[in-house]
VODO-168582 format. One record per residue (C-alpha): residue number from 0; x, y, z. Coordinates in Angstrom, 3 decimals. Example, Ala and Ser with C-alpha at 12.3 -4.5 7.8 and 13.67 -1.06 7.14 Angstrom:
0/12.300/-4.500/7.800
1/13.670/-1.060/7.140
//
This chain:
0/65.026/-51.622/157.044
1/67.175/-48.829/159.683
2/70.893/-49.339/158.902
3/71.255/-50.636/162.886
4/68.866/-53.554/161.922
5/70.299/-54.163/158.410
6/74.353/-53.624/160.608
7/72.287/-56.318/163.209
8/71.301/-59.032/160.873
9/74.346/-59.035/158.853
10/76.575/-59.659/161.634
11/74.124/-62.628/162.790
12/74.157/-63.995/159.400
13/77.797/-63.788/158.686
14/78.835/-65.418/162.105
15/76.420/-67.996/160.738
16/77.963/-68.326/157.600
17/81.399/-68.237/158.879
18/81.090/-71.296/161.416
19/78.840/-73.462/159.858
20/80.718/-74.284/156.781
21/79.762/-76.911/154.023
22/80.952/-80.121/155.467
23/78.794/-79.324/158.510
24/75.829/-78.678/156.134
25/76.948/-81.704/154.359
26/77.309/-83.734/157.654
27/73.855/-82.196/159.137
28/71.789/-83.123/155.680
29/72.944/-86.460/155.749
30/71.877/-87.117/159.303
31/68.528/-85.562/158.935
32/67.987/-87.656/155.797
33/69.396/-90.956/157.950
34/66.779/-89.862/160.286
35/63.638/-90.021/157.660
36/64.180/-93.010/156.021
37/64.737/-94.333/159.947
38/61.307/-93.058/160.495
39/59.853/-94.220/157.715
40/60.879/-97.530/158.459
41/59.347/-97.876/161.527
42/56.128/-96.496/160.356
43/55.892/-99.012/157.783
44/56.863/-101.355/160.194
45/54.117/-100.708/162.395
46/51.498/-102.764/160.610
47/47.873/-102.517/162.587
48/46.253/-104.966/163.873
49/43.835/-106.821/161.793
50/39.768/-106.015/162.200
51/37.571/-107.746/164.066
52/35.445/-108.049/160.863
53/32.625/-110.167/163.214
54/32.616/-107.257/165.827
55/32.800/-104.533/163.292
56/30.177/-105.365/161.008
57/27.910/-106.234/164.359
58/27.973/-102.751/165.369
59/27.503/-101.202/162.540
60/24.678/-102.996/161.746
61/22.758/-102.262/165.422
62/23.995/-98.573/165.290
63/21.249/-96.146/164.613
64/23.801/-93.169/162.524
65/26.578/-94.003/161.057
66/29.539/-92.429/159.510
67/31.678/-93.407/156.362
68/34.814/-91.536/155.567
69/36.340/-92.672/152.237
70/39.396/-91.727/150.787
71/39.051/-91.414/146.939
72/42.781/-91.102/145.050
73/44.070/-94.817/145.418
74/41.466/-96.318/147.840
75/37.770/-96.103/145.420
76/40.395/-95.946/142.545
77/43.011/-97.828/141.529
78/46.353/-96.312/142.783
79/48.160/-94.140/140.318
80/52.150/-94.039/140.083
81/53.698/-90.813/140.659
82/57.153/-91.736/138.612
83/59.141/-91.020/142.325
84/57.637/-87.283/141.771
85/55.774/-85.339/144.814
86/52.821/-84.329/144.299
87/52.139/-87.208/141.602
88/51.182/-87.045/138.232
89/48.563/-84.778/137.523
90/47.697/-85.546/134.231
91/46.473/-89.216/135.928
92/45.177/-87.410/138.946
93/42.713/-85.708/136.447
94/41.904/-89.419/134.808
95/40.633/-91.098/137.654
96/38.202/-92.996/137.744
97/35.854/-94.632/141.009
98/36.941/-98.519/140.394
99/33.497/-100.329/138.320
100/33.260/-102.646/141.311
101/32.783/-100.057/143.775
102/30.150/-98.658/142.536
103/27.277/-101.239/143.429
104/28.146/-101.089/146.794
105/28.856/-97.268/147.537
106/25.574/-96.910/145.755
107/23.657/-98.985/148.667
108/25.979/-97.681/151.261
109/25.040/-94.482/150.070
110/20.891/-95.072/150.206
111/20.560/-96.414/153.776
112/18.781/-93.004/155.225
113/20.837/-94.746/158.509
114/24.676/-93.959/156.848
115/25.989/-90.755/156.106
116/29.122/-90.821/153.374
117/31.984/-88.582/152.533
118/34.745/-88.696/150.333
119/37.636/-87.276/150.948
120/40.159/-86.503/148.174
121/42.986/-84.501/147.043
122/41.322/-84.098/143.947
123/39.823/-81.342/142.149
124/35.889/-80.913/142.351
125/35.790/-81.411/139.156
126/36.893/-85.160/139.472
127/34.849/-85.366/142.167
128/31.540/-84.271/140.788
129/32.354/-86.881/137.267
130/32.625/-89.710/139.662
131/30.138/-89.548/142.245
132/27.649/-87.225/140.446
133/24.855/-89.997/140.970
134/25.439/-90.664/144.554
135/23.736/-89.395/147.573
136/26.926/-88.226/149.716
137/29.112/-85.635/151.083
138/32.141/-84.341/149.177
139/35.445/-83.042/150.222
140/37.529/-81.537/146.963
141/41.253/-80.500/147.254
142/42.345/-82.004/150.866
143/39.021/-80.343/152.187
144/39.717/-77.286/150.915
145/36.031/-77.493/149.003
146/33.188/-79.725/150.900
147/29.976/-80.294/149.205
148/26.432/-81.276/150.966
149/24.094/-84.056/149.537
150/22.606/-82.134/146.632
151/23.943/-79.090/147.637
152/26.838/-76.445/145.995
153/30.339/-76.381/146.218
154/31.660/-74.427/149.142
155/35.252/-73.107/150.201
156/35.987/-74.177/154.162
157/39.013/-71.297/154.036
158/37.543/-68.677/156.937
159/36.600/-65.091/155.180
160/38.616/-63.163/157.713
161/41.612/-65.484/157.568
162/44.904/-62.934/157.588
163/47.056/-63.996/154.568
164/49.678/-61.108/154.880
165/52.470/-63.971/155.042
166/52.618/-65.152/151.266
167/53.553/-62.046/149.765
168/57.043/-62.604/151.988
169/56.859/-66.302/151.258
170/56.447/-65.307/147.317
171/59.682/-63.550/147.228
172/61.670/-66.240/148.894
173/60.680/-69.092/146.782
174/60.716/-66.666/143.355
175/63.857/-65.647/144.327
176/66.385/-66.305/141.199
177/68.701/-67.956/143.531
178/66.018/-70.279/145.325
179/66.642/-72.750/143.249
180/70.687/-72.953/143.418
181/70.583/-72.173/147.256
182/68.182/-74.921/148.306
183/69.479/-78.568/148.276
//
């Protein structure tokens, strides 16, 4: 970085630090936190209308080509308690099992030639292979990063020519010794 660029950045950062006090930061943080809570409350209050079951079943039976995308974690399994941490409990997530009561209905859906079933999950490929190896369905693991067609092999969905140059600059920030100190 040239000395002019360094000086320009220093002036900008200095102006920011001298005009934004800890009080300003705290007020902004609390306001954003309150906004987040308010938004979450609004989302939880908006309960979707009941599914018209008869109409849905009738249209399902009349259709000739169906696609069902099912979530695995907490949908086809019992919910995993996350103890308030983001990302959940990794050990419990590795132990996820398909609910035994759902194996029969899932098998019936998978054997229907008019129906394509996809199970989407944030779990690892091995967890999905263990739970769904016997079923005729597609699997999407690690939030869609990996895809396995029926009777196929796992493939990555990441483009081959993806520009990942930005990763190193982010790692420098995240793994800097001061990052935990200055991050709220």
